[in-house]
C-alpha positions, 0 to 999 in steps of 0.5 A: 467420430470426431468433434468440432469445437465450436468455441474458442478455448478457455484458458485457466491462469492459476496463481503460483500458490507459493507466490507471497507478499513480504507485508502480508507475511508480516502478521496472521490472523493470531496476531491480529486476535492476540493484538485486539485482546491486548487492546479491549475496544480498539477497532482493527483497520487493516490494509488491503495487502493482507491474507483473507485469514487476517482479513477476517479478523479486521473490522475495516480493510483499506487501501492507501487511496481510501485509509484517511477516509476509513480512519475518518468514519471511525468515531474520533474518541475510539482507538485504532489498531492499524495493520500490517503497514508501519510506514502507512500506519505512520502516515495515518498518525502524522495526518491524523495526530489527535487519534489514537492509533497503534501501529503494527510493525510489518513492512513491504520490502519494495517500499523499505529499500526505497531510501532518501540515498536511492532518491537523492542519486535518482535526482542526480541522474534525472534532474528533470524528473519528478519524484512520485512515491507511495505513502507506504515509504519511510516519512524521509522518502515522502518528504523528499518526494515531489507528489505522494499518494496511493497508486490512484493518485500516481496514475492521474497525476501521470496521466494528466501531466503535459506531454513531456513530463518525465517521471521517477516513480517509487514503487513496485515494479507493477505500476510502472508497467501499468503506467508504461501501458 
């Protein structure tokens, strides 16, 4: 006998389990435990680009869009361990200078490779483009950009801009692809 399929076939997409994130690879759960022992009583806050094992050791997880809200929700006198993104942690320190924030020395290779020299070249080649970057870039890059902010902020800026506005986006390719769509 033969069977008739009444429903369309379902497809299951499996990620490449060997794929990784250069930022997430900079810290392990054991690193977080050791760091917490070195700074007893501090609250551990981690950027979303970490492994599940690391997240299990954190008190809070944040994005670049809500990092300051998360920091502000922690009592002012409380020390904070921020991981793994050094540049986002440095941004927190700049924006909340009275807070005691220890920052892990991890970095995303994509954001690290965006340099002030790169921005200067892009501005020379595209003088009419507005430059948008994530706060996970170095301070020198953030300071030279027209706009910096989270993925959500960058999307809102592009979506609400005047027609014909040109953009130079300093971040990972996947966001650029989303913006094109």
